[in-house]
C-alpha positions in Angstrom: 133.5 -309.7 -26.0 132.5 -306.4 -24.4 131.4 -303.6 -26.7 132.0 -300.1 -25.5 130.3 -297.1 -27.1 130.4 -293.3 -26.4 128.0 -291.0 -24.6 124.9 -290.1 -26.6 121.9 -287.8 -26.2 118.7 -289.6 -25.4 115.3 -287.9 -25.6 112.0 -289.6 -24.7 108.5 -288.5 -25.6 105.0 -289.8 -24.8 103.0 -289.9 -28.0 99.5 -291.1 -29.0 98.9 -293.6 -31.7 97.5 -290.7 -33.9 100.8 -288.8 -33.5 102.7 -291.9 -34.5 100.7 -292.3 -37.6 101.4 -288.7 -38.5 105.2 -289.1 -38.0 105.8 -292.4 -39.9 105.2 -291.2 -43.5 107.5 -288.2 -42.9 110.3 -290.3 -41.3 110.0 -293.1 -43.9 110.8 -290.6 -46.7 114.1 -289.8 -45.1 115.2 -292.4 -42.6 116.1 -296.0 -43.2 114.6 -299.0 -41.4 117.0 -300.8 -39.1 118.5 -303.8 -40.9 117.8 -306.1 -37.9 114.0 -305.4 -38.0 111.6 -307.9 -39.4 109.4 -307.7 -42.5 107.0 -305.4 -40.6 109.9 -303.1 -39.6 109.8 -304.1 -35.9 111.3 -306.5 -33.4 110.5 -307.7 -30.0 112.8 -306.9 -27.1 113.0 -308.8 -23.7 115.1 -307.5 -20.8 115.6 -308.8 -17.3 116.6 -305.9 -15.1 118.7 -306.2 -11.9 118.4 -304.3 -8.7 119.1 -304.8 -5.0 116.8 -305.3 -2.0 116.8 -301.6 -1.4 115.7 -300.9 -5.0 118.8 -298.7 -5.5 118.4 -298.3 -9.3 114.7 -297.7 -9.1 115.0 -295.1 -6.4 117.8 -293.2 -8.2 115.6 -293.1 -11.3 112.6 -291.7 -9.3 114.8 -289.2 -7.5 116.4 -288.0 -10.7 119.9 -288.8 -9.6 122.1 -287.3 -12.3 124.8 -290.1 -12.3 123.3 -293.6 -12.1 123.5 -297.0 -13.8 121.5 -300.2 -14.1 122.3 -303.7 -15.4 120.1 -305.9 -17.6 120.3 -309.0 -19.8 118.6 -308.5 -23.2 117.5 -310.7 -26.1 115.4 -310.1 -29.2 112.5 -311.9 -30.9 112.5 -314.8 -28.5 116.0 -315.8 -29.7 117.8 -316.7 -26.6 121.0 -317.8 -28.4 122.1 -314.2 -28.7 122.0 -312.8 -25.1 123.6 -309.5 -24.1 124.7 -308.4 -20.6 124.3 -304.6 -20.6 125.1 -301.7 -18.3 123.4 -298.5 -19.0 124.8 -295.3 -17.5 123.1 -291.9 -17.2 125.2 -288.8 -16.6 123.1 -285.6 -16.7 121.3 -285.7 -20.0 123.8 -288.2 -21.7 123.6 -291.9 -21.8 126.2 -294.6 -22.4 125.7 -298.4 -22.9 128.3 -301.1 -22.4 127.4 -304.6 -23.7 128.9 -308.0 -23.9 127.6 -311.5 -25.0 126.4 -314.2 -22.7 125.7 -317.9 -23.4 122.4 -319.4 -22.5 124.0 -321.5 -19.8 125.7 -318.4 -18.3 122.3 -316.7 -18.2 120.7 -319.6 -16.5 123.5 -319.6 -13.8 122.9 -315.9 -13.2 119.2 -316.4 -12.8 119.9 -319.2 -10.3 122.2 -316.8 -8.3 125.4 -318.4 -9.4 127.9 -315.7 -10.3 131.1 -317.1 -9.0 132.2 -318.1 -12.5 132.2 -314.5 -13.5 135.1 -313.3 -11.2 137.7 -314.9 -13.4 136.2 -313.8 -16.7 138.5 -312.0 -19.2 135.6 -309.6 -19.9 135.7 -306.3 -18.0 131.9 -305.9 -17.9 131.3 -309.5 -16.7 133.8 -308.9 -13.8 132.2 -305.6 -13.0 128.8 -307.2 -12.9 130.2 -309.9 -10.5 131.7 -307.3 -8.1 128.6 -305.2 -8.0 126.3 -308.2 -7.6 128.4 -309.3 -4.6 128.7 -305.8 -3.0 125.1 -304.5 -3.8 123.4 -307.9 -3.6 121.8 -307.3 -7.0 119.3 -309.9 -8.3 116.8 -310.2 -11.1 113.8 -307.9 -10.3 111.5 -307.8 -13.4 111.1 -309.0 -17.0 110.2 -306.2 -19.4 109.0 -306.9 -23.0 108.0 -304.5 -25.7 107.8 -304.0 -29.5 110.2 -301.6 -31.1 110.1 -300.0 -34.5 113.5 -298.4 -35.3 114.7 -295.9 -37.9 118.2 -294.7 -38.5 119.8 -291.6 -40.1 123.6 -291.4 -40.7 124.2 -287.7 -40.2 124.5 -287.2 -36.4 124.2 -291.0 -36.0 120.5 -290.6 -35.3 118.3 -293.4 -34.1 114.5 -292.9 -33.8 112.5 -295.7 -32.2 108.8 -296.2 -31.4 108.2 -298.6 -28.4 104.7 -300.1 -27.8 103.0 -303.1 -26.2 105.1 -302.7 -23.0 104.4 -305.8 -20.8 105.9 -307.1 -17.6 106.2 -310.3 -15.6 108.2 -312.1 -13.1 106.2 -315.3 -13.8 107.9 -316.4 -17.0 109.3 -319.7 -18.2 112.9 -318.5 -18.0 112.3 -317.5 -14.4 110.0 -320.2 -13.1 108.3 -323.5 -14.1 104.9 -321.9 -14.2 103.2 -320.7 -17.4 103.9 -317.2 -18.6 101.5 -314.6 -17.2 102.5 -311.1 -18.3 100.4 -307.9 -18.0 100.1 -304.6 -19.9 102.3 -302.0 -18.2 101.4 -298.9 -20.2 100.3 -295.8 -18.3 97.8 -294.8 -21.0 96.2 -297.2 -23.5 97.2 -296.6 -27.1 100.2 -294.5 -26.1 103.7 -295.2 -27.3 107.2 -294.0 -26.3 109.2 -292.2 -28.9 113.0 -292.2 -28.3 115.4 -290.0 -30.2 119.1 -290.8 -29.8 122.0 -289.0 -31.4 125.7 -288.0 -30.9 126.7 -284.3 -30.9 123.8 -282.9 -32.7 120.3 -283.6 -33.9 119.9 -282.7 -37.5 117.4 -279.9 -38.1 115.7 -282.0 -40.8 114.9 -284.8 -38.3 113.7 -282.4 -35.7 111.4 -280.8 -38.3 110.0 -284.2 -39.4 109.3 -285.2 -35.8 107.9 -281.8 -34.9 109.2 -282.4 -31.4 107.9 -279.1 -30.1 104.4 -280.4 -30.4 104.9 -283.5 -28.2 105.5 -283.9 -24.5 109.0 -284.9 -23.4 109.0 -287.4 -20.6 111.4 -289.2 -18.2 109.7 -292.5 -18.9 111.5 -295.6 -17.7 110.3 -299.0 -18.8 112.0 -300.5 -15.8 110.4 -298.0 -13.5 106.9 -298.4 -14.9 107.1 -302.2 -14.8 108.2 -302.2 -11.2 104.8 -300.7 -10.2 103.6 -304.3 -10.2 106.2 -305.8 -7.8 
């Protein structure tokens, strides 16, 4: 069933590993680890992103279009029994994500270009994906994988994540019969992406712990950076 949320603020920062090491003890004293994270406090994320032959989603990101969207199918820790079809919208500086579950067989059909079954779905997001696939001729463009370390803080519904080991491939067992051959997609070795997401306000305590004034805000896009390779 489709899950609908509300618009949230989303800030991104390019940080060094040294800055990460400085932040973690401060955050750990106040914020909680995400309950879905593993024993090391992290989990692996895989996303197949969709775009059309004109690279509409990619070009809108590069051009800074203030109202844009992109579709992806996501799973965690190599567990492909819990797949999510997601649509991420960007409106000015706010983000909104819609998500719904997919079965493994449905995912395989989509990768093979079979979306006809979606038009009669009872799920609104599935039907929307079908219509836009037909109209825009969207198809799988790239597989993005990375490690995420998440922290949560209830006041303001704050979520702070550190993303590292960003890798990309279109030569993956789920997309072809050939062996997996992914490559490092980071712009600078050792750097990580800090993401800060919150509702109406960012608590002063969290801002102070992160010392956001000392780090460089960025418009980093994992999809965009991975599309450099094809």
